[in-house]
C-alpha positions in Angstrom: 59.1 -6.4 20.6 63.1 -7.6 20.7 62.0 -11.2 20.8 59.7 -10.5 18.0 62.4 -8.8 15.8 64.3 -11.8 16.4 62.0 -14.7 14.7 63.0 -12.5 11.3 67.2 -13.0 11.6 68.6 -16.1 10.0 68.5 -19.5 11.8 72.0 -19.9 11.6 72.1 -23.6 13.9 69.2 -24.7 11.5 71.2 -24.1 7.5 72.1 -27.4 7.4 69.1 -28.9 8.7 67.0 -26.9 6.0 69.1 -28.1 3.4 68.4 -31.6 4.1 64.7 -31.0 4.7 64.5 -29.6 1.4 66.0 -33.0 -0.3 63.8 -35.1 1.7 60.8 -32.7 0.5 61.8 -33.7 -3.0 61.8 -37.1 -2.5 58.3 -36.9 -0.8 57.0 -34.9 -3.5 58.5 -37.2 -6.1 56.5 -40.1 -4.5 53.3 -38.4 -3.8 53.3 -37.1 -7.8 54.7 -40.3 -8.9 51.6 -42.2 -7.0 49.2 -40.0 -8.2 50.0 -39.2 -11.4 48.7 -42.7 -13.3 45.7 -43.0 -11.0 44.4 -39.3 -11.7 43.0 -40.0 -14.7 40.9 -43.0 -13.4 39.6 -41.0 -10.5 39.1 -37.2 -11.6 39.4 -37.5 -15.7 36.5 -37.3 -17.8 35.9 -40.7 -18.0 36.8 -41.2 -14.5 34.7 -42.2 -11.3 34.1 -37.8 -10.2 35.3 -36.0 -13.4 36.9 -32.5 -12.0 35.1 -30.7 -14.8 32.0 -31.6 -13.2 32.9 -30.4 -10.2 34.3 -27.3 -11.4 31.4 -26.4 -13.9 28.8 -27.0 -10.5 30.9 -24.8 -8.4 30.7 -22.1 -11.4 27.2 -22.6 -11.7 26.9 -21.8 -7.7 29.9 -19.8 -6.6 30.4 -17.9 -9.9 34.3 -15.9 -10.1 34.1 -17.3 -6.3 34.3 -20.7 -7.0 38.3 -19.7 -7.9 38.7 -19.0 -4.5 37.1 -22.2 -3.2 38.8 -24.3 -5.9 42.4 -23.1 -6.4 43.3 -25.4 -9.2 45.1 -24.8 -12.2 42.4 -27.3 -14.3 40.2 -24.1 -15.0 42.1 -24.0 -18.2 41.8 -27.3 -19.0 40.3 -30.4 -17.0 41.1 -33.1 -19.5 43.3 -36.5 -19.6 46.0 -34.4 -21.0 45.7 -31.9 -18.7 45.7 -34.3 -15.4 48.7 -36.5 -16.8 50.7 -33.5 -17.7 50.2 -32.3 -13.9 51.2 -35.4 -12.6 54.5 -36.2 -14.6 55.3 -32.4 -14.4 55.2 -32.8 -10.6 57.5 -35.9 -10.9 60.1 -33.7 -13.4 59.9 -31.1 -10.9 60.8 -32.8 -7.8 63.9 -34.5 -9.3 65.0 -31.5 -10.5 64.7 -30.3 -6.7 66.3 -33.1 -5.8 69.2 -33.2 -8.0 69.6 -29.4 -7.4 69.0 -28.2 -11.2 67.7 -24.7 -11.3 67.0 -22.6 -8.0 64.6 -23.9 -5.6 62.4 -21.4 -4.2 60.6 -21.6 -8.3 60.8 -25.3 -8.3 59.0 -25.0 -4.9 56.5 -22.8 -5.7 55.6 -24.8 -8.9 55.7 -28.4 -7.2 52.9 -26.7 -4.7 50.6 -25.1 -7.2 50.5 -28.9 -8.7 50.0 -30.6 -6.4 47.2 -28.4 -5.0 45.6 -28.7 -8.4 45.8 -32.4 -8.2 45.0 -32.0 -4.5 41.6 -30.5 -5.8 41.2 -32.8 -8.3 41.0 -35.8 -6.1 38.3 -34.5 -4.5 37.5 -37.2 -2.0 40.3 -39.8 -3.0 42.6 -36.8 -2.0 41.3 -35.3 0.9 43.6 -36.7 3.4 45.5 -35.3 6.5 49.0 -36.1 4.6 47.8 -34.6 1.5 47.4 -31.1 3.3 50.7 -31.9 5.5 52.5 -31.9 2.6 51.0 -28.9 1.2 51.6 -27.0 4.3 55.0 -28.1 4.2 55.3 -27.3 0.5 54.3 -23.5 1.7 56.6 -22.8 4.2 60.0 -24.9 2.4 59.4 -21.8 0.3 60.7 -19.6 3.3 63.8 -21.5 4.0 65.6 -22.2 0.5 67.5 -19.5 0.8 67.6 -18.0 4.3 65.9 -20.3 7.1 64.8 -17.7 9.9 63.6 -17.8 13.2 60.1 -17.7 12.7 60.1 -20.6 10.0 61.8 -23.0 11.9 59.5 -22.1 14.7 56.3 -22.5 12.1 57.8 -26.0 10.9 57.7 -27.0 14.8 54.3 -25.6 15.4 53.4 -28.0 12.4 54.9 -31.0 14.1 53.2 -30.1 17.3 50.1 -30.0 16.0 50.2 -33.1 14.0 51.3 -34.9 17.0 49.4 -33.4 19.8 46.1 -33.0 18.1 46.1 -36.8 16.9 46.6 -37.5 20.8 44.0 -35.0 21.8 41.2 -36.4 19.4 41.8 -39.9 20.5 40.9 -38.7 24.0 38.2 -36.4 23.0 36.7 -39.1 20.4 35.6 -41.2 23.7 36.5 -43.9 21.7 36.1 -47.2 24.0 39.2 -48.9 22.5 41.1 -45.7 23.2 39.9 -45.4 26.9 40.6 -48.9 27.7 43.7 -49.3 25.8 42.8 -51.9 23.5 42.9 -50.0 20.3 46.0 -52.1 19.1 44.2 -55.3 19.6 42.3 -54.2 16.5 44.3 -51.6 14.9 46.5 -53.8 13.0 43.6 -56.1 11.5 41.4 -53.2 10.7 43.5 -50.6 9.0 42.7 -49.2 5.5 45.9 -51.2 3.9 47.8 -53.8 6.3 51.0 -55.4 4.7 52.2 -58.5 6.3 54.1 -56.9 9.6 50.2 -56.2 10.4 49.7 -59.6 10.7 53.0 -60.4 12.9 51.9 -57.2 15.2 48.7 -58.7 15.5 49.6 -61.9 16.9 51.8 -60.4 20.1 50.5 -60.9 23.3 47.7 -58.6 24.5 49.6 -56.9 27.4 52.7 -55.7 24.8 49.4 -54.4 22.5 48.2 -52.6 25.7 51.8 -50.9 26.4 52.1 -49.6 22.9 48.8 -48.1 23.1 50.7 -46.2 26.4 53.4 -45.6 23.7 51.1 -43.8 21.6 49.8 -41.8 24.1 52.9 -40.9 25.5 54.4 -39.8 22.1 51.2 -37.9 20.7 50.1 -35.9 24.0 53.5 -35.6 26.1 56.7 -35.3 23.4 54.6 -32.9 21.8 55.3 -30.1 24.3 59.0 -31.3 24.2 59.6 -29.4 21.0 59.6 -26.4 22.2 61.8 -27.1 25.2 65.9 -27.0 25.2 68.0 -29.3 23.1 68.1 -32.2 25.1 64.4 -32.3 25.1 64.0 -31.6 21.6 66.1 -34.3 20.8 64.6 -36.5 23.0 61.1 -35.3 21.2 62.9 -36.3 17.5 64.0 -40.1 18.8 60.4 -40.8 20.0 58.8 -39.5 16.9 61.3 -41.3 14.3 60.4 -44.4 16.4 57.0 -44.4 16.6 56.9 -43.8 13.0 59.2 -46.6 12.2 57.4 -48.6 14.4 53.5 -47.6 12.0 55.7 -48.2 8.9 56.7 -51.9 10.5 53.4 -52.4 10.7 51.1 -50.0 8.3 50.6 -49.1 4.4 50.3 -45.0 5.5 51.8 -43.9 1.9 54.4 -40.7 2.8 52.9 -39.7 6.1 55.3 -41.2 8.3 57.9 -40.3 5.8 57.3 -36.3 6.0 56.6 -36.4 10.0 60.3 -38.2 10.1 61.4 -35.3 7.6 60.0 -32.8 10.1 61.9 -34.1 13.0 64.8 -32.3 11.2 64.1 -29.6 12.7 64.4 -30.7 16.1 68.1 -31.4 15.3 70.8 -28.8 14.4 73.5 -28.4 12.5 76.0 -29.4 15.1 74.3 -32.8 15.6 74.1 -32.8 11.7 77.5 -32.1 11.4 78.6 -35.3 13.4 75.7 -37.5 11.4 75.6 -37.0 7.9 78.8 -38.2 5.4 80.8 -35.4 4.2 79.5 -36.2 0.6 76.1 -35.9 1.4 76.6 -32.6 3.7 78.2 -30.9 0.7 75.6 -32.2 -1.5 73.1 -30.2 0.5 71.8 -26.7 -0.7 73.3 -24.6 2.4 72.9 -20.9 2.0 75.1 -18.3 2.6 74.6 -16.6 5.6 75.5 -13.0 4.4 72.7 -13.9 1.3 70.4 -15.0 4.1 70.5 -11.6 6.2 69.2 -9.9 3.3 67.1 -12.7 2.0 65.4 -13.0 5.4 65.1 -9.2 5.2 63.0 -9.1 1.8 60.8 -11.8 2.6 59.9 -10.8 6.3 56.2 -9.2 5.4 55.4 -12.6 3.6 56.7 -14.6 6.2 55.0 -12.6 8.7 51.2 -12.5 6.8 51.8 -16.4 6.4 52.7 -17.0 10.2 49.4 -15.0 11.2 47.5 -16.8 8.5 48.6 -20.4 9.5 49.0 -20.0 13.3 45.1 -18.2 13.4 43.6 -20.9 11.1 45.2 -23.8 12.7 43.4 -22.4 15.8 40.1 -21.7 14.7 39.7 -25.0 13.0 39.4 -26.4 16.8 36.8 -23.9 17.3 33.8 -26.4 16.0 35.3 -29.1 18.1 35.2 -26.9 21.3 31.9 -24.8 21.3 30.1 -27.7 19.3 27.8 -25.2 17.7 27.6 -23.4 14.4 30.6 -21.1 13.8 29.6 -17.2 12.9 29.3 -17.0 8.6 32.4 -14.6 8.5 34.5 -17.2 10.6 33.0 -19.9 8.6 34.4 -18.0 5.4 37.5 -17.8 7.1 38.1 -21.3 7.9 37.5 -22.3 4.4 40.7 -21.3 3.6 42.4 -24.0 5.2 40.6 -27.0 3.2 41.2 -24.8 -0.1 44.9 -23.6 0.4 46.0 -26.8 2.4 47.2 -24.9 5.4 46.6 -24.5 8.9 44.4 -28.0 8.5 43.8 -29.6 12.2 44.8 -33.3 12.1 43.3 -36.1 13.9 44.7 -39.4 12.7 42.8 -42.4 13.9 40.3 -41.0 16.6 38.7 -43.8 16.7 39.2 -47.0 16.1 37.2 -50.0 13.9 36.6 -53.3 15.3 35.8 -55.6 12.4 36.9 -55.0 9.0 34.2 -55.5 6.2 35.9 -56.3 2.5 33.8 -55.9 -0.7 33.9 -58.5 -3.4 32.5 -56.9 -6.9 31.4 -59.2 -9.6 30.0 -58.7 -13.1 28.1 -60.7 -15.4 26.3 -60.7 -18.9 24.0 -63.2 -18.7 23.3 -63.1 -14.5 24.4 -67.0 -14.5 28.3 -66.4 -14.8 30.1 -64.1 -12.7 33.6 -62.8 -12.4 35.6 -61.1 -9.9 37.5 -58.0 -10.1 40.2 -58.0 -8.3 42.1 -55.0 -6.1 46.0 -54.0 -6.5 46.5 -54.0 -3.0 43.7 -54.4 -0.3 42.6 -57.6 1.0 41.2 -60.1 -1.3 42.4 -63.3 -1.9 42.4 -64.9 2.0 46.1 -66.7 0.9 47.1 -63.8 -0.6 50.5 -61.9 1.2 49.0 -58.5 2.1 51.9 -56.0 0.1 54.0 -53.2 1.3 53.3 -50.4 -0.7 54.9 -47.3 1.4 55.1 -44.9 0.2 52.7 -45.3 -2.6 49.1 -44.9 -1.7 46.2 -46.6 -4.2 43.6 -44.3 -3.6 40.8 -46.3 -4.9 41.8 -49.4 -2.7 42.0 -47.0 0.5 38.6 -45.7 0.2 37.2 -49.0 -0.2 38.2 -49.4 3.6 35.4 -46.9 4.5 32.2 -48.5 3.1 30.2 -50.0 4.4 29.7 -46.7 6.1 27.5 -45.5 9.2 27.2 -42.2 7.4 25.5 -42.0 4.3 27.7 -39.2 2.6 30.5 -41.5 3.0 29.8 -43.4 0.0 28.5 -41.5 -2.9 31.1 -42.2 -5.2 31.0 -45.6 -4.7 27.8 -45.5 -7.6 30.0 -43.6 -9.5 32.9 -46.4 -9.4 30.2 -49.3 -10.0 29.4 -47.2 -13.1 32.5 -47.1 -14.7 33.0 -50.9 -14.2 29.4 -51.4 -16.2 30.7 -48.6 -18.8 34.2 -50.9 -19.0 35.9 -47.8 -18.7 39.6 -48.5 -19.3 40.5 -45.2 -16.9 38.3 -46.6 -14.2 39.5 -50.2 -14.9 43.2 -49.1 -15.0 42.6 -48.6 -11.2 42.4 -52.3 -10.5 44.6 -55.6 -10.7 42.5 -57.4 -12.7 39.2 -56.4 -15.2 37.7 -59.7 -15.8 36.2 -58.1 -19.0 39.2 -56.8 -20.3 38.9 -56.2 -23.9 35.1 -57.8 -23.9 31.8 -56.3 -24.0 30.8 -55.0 -20.6 29.2 -56.4 -17.9 25.0 -55.9 -17.8 25.0 -56.8 -14.2 27.1 -55.8 -11.1 26.7 -57.3 -7.2 28.8 -56.6 -4.7 29.1 -59.1 -1.8 30.0 -58.0 1.6 32.6 -60.6 3.8 33.9 -59.5 7.4 37.6 -60.3 7.5 39.5 -61.5 10.4 43.5 -62.4 10.1 44.2 -65.8 10.9 45.9 -67.2 13.8 49.6 -68.8 14.0 48.3 -72.1 13.8 45.6 -71.4 11.1 48.0 -70.0 9.0 50.7 -72.8 9.0 47.7 -75.0 8.8 46.1 -73.3 5.5 48.7 -71.2 4.3 46.1 -68.0 4.9 46.9 -64.9 5.8 42.9 -63.8 6.0 39.4 -65.6 7.5 36.2 -64.3 5.7 32.7 -64.8 7.0 29.9 -63.8 4.4 27.3 -61.0 5.7 25.6 -60.3 2.8 25.0 -57.9 -0.3 25.8 -54.4 -0.6 24.1 -52.3 0.7 22.0 -54.7 2.9 24.2 -55.2 5.6 24.6 -53.6 9.0 27.0 -50.3 8.4 30.6 -50.9 10.2 30.9 -49.5 13.8 32.3 -47.0 15.0 
C-alpha cells in the first residue's frame, strides 16, 4: 500500500523532463494537424472519398445514441467542409499556443486531444493507424504532467513506450513471417515499405550480412531493451540511447510521418532532470514549463482519482487487447464491448509495427479518358511513380492517400473498399479529391468518362543500373487492376 501511495506523489526528478515533453508534444501535434488539415476534406468531406457525414448517419441508424459512444467526435454537430477545415486549422493554432506557452497548458492539451480524436474518427481508414492512437494516448497522459508530474504518470509513459517497442518485436515473431525468422526482412523492407525516400535506395544497396545484422539489432532493440525501461538509471539511459538510435536509422531510410519523432520524445522520460540540466542550454531550460514543487503536491492530490481511473483503464485495455491474439477465439460480448473503448478513444491499443514483411512492391498507375482512345495519367504527390523521380523525403508529413495506395492490390478483400469511392471521385473530377494528387490531367476540363488502373511490379535499380539510366526504379507490367495476383504476404 505504501508503494501505491507513493505513485501519486510528485515525480521530483522529472519536472524538467515533463516540460520538455510538453514542448515536443506541441511540435508533434503541430505536424500532425498541419499534415491532416489540408487533406481531410478530400478524405472525409461531403465530396471526399469517405464522407464522415455518411458514416455518422449510418452509425445513428444502427446504434442510436450509442453511436455517440462508439464514434466520439465533434462532427456530430456539423460534418461539412468548413467544420473539417476549422478542426484542422484550430489544431494548428492550439499547437502553436502550447508551443510558445500562451495560456495554461492543460486546457490546450484537452482541446488538442478532442480535436485530433474528432479528425481521427473522421478520417476512418485513412487515420486508423498506430501513430494516430499513439498520439492520442500521449495526449491523454500529458494532461497529468502539465502542472504536477507524478510517479504514476511517468510510469504510464514508461508503460506506453514499453508496449510500443516490445509488442512490435513480439508480433514480428508471433506472425511466423519467414523473412523475420531467417533475418532477411531488411533485404525487402527498404524497397517494399509504404513510402520510401532516397535513403531507402542507398540502404537497399548494403551487403546482405549487414542487413541481416540490422534485423538482429531490431530484435534486440524491440524484445530485450524495452525491459530496461523499468530497471535502474544506467539501464534506462541505455534503453533511451538504443531506442533513439533505432528511430534515427528509420528516419534516415523511411517516411514514417511523426511516429519516430514521437517515440524519441517518449524517451525523454527515461532521462531525468539531473541529466537534462547538463545537456540542455540554459536558454532552452528556462523556457520550459516546469511546475513548482509546492504547487505540484496540491495538484497531484486533486487529480489523483482521475489519474487512478485512467491508469486502470489504460493498463486493463492494453492487456485485454492482447487476448484475441492469445486465445484465438471470440471473446465474450462484454469483453468485446470493453475492448471497443480502445479504438473509440485512442487509448490502450496494441502496437504491432510491420509484423509481416512484403517481398514485392506493386504500384498502381491510374489513367482517365473521355473517348477511350487518348488516356491521361494521374500523378500522386509522394508515392513511387516516374522511374527517374527521386523518392521524396516528407517526414513528418503523412500523405494519407498515397500511403493507403500501398495496400493495393490487397490479399484481403476488405482493405480496398475505399478505392472504388476514390475512383468515383476522379470520375466526378471532384476538386476535393483531385487536390490530393500532384497532377490531375483533367483540371479545369470535363471529367473523364473512363478510368483504368494498370499494375506494375516495382524494384529498386542497382547502383550500376542507376548510373546508366538515371532511374531509381525499374518496373514490370503485371496487368490491369483488379485482375492481377494479390500481393503476398
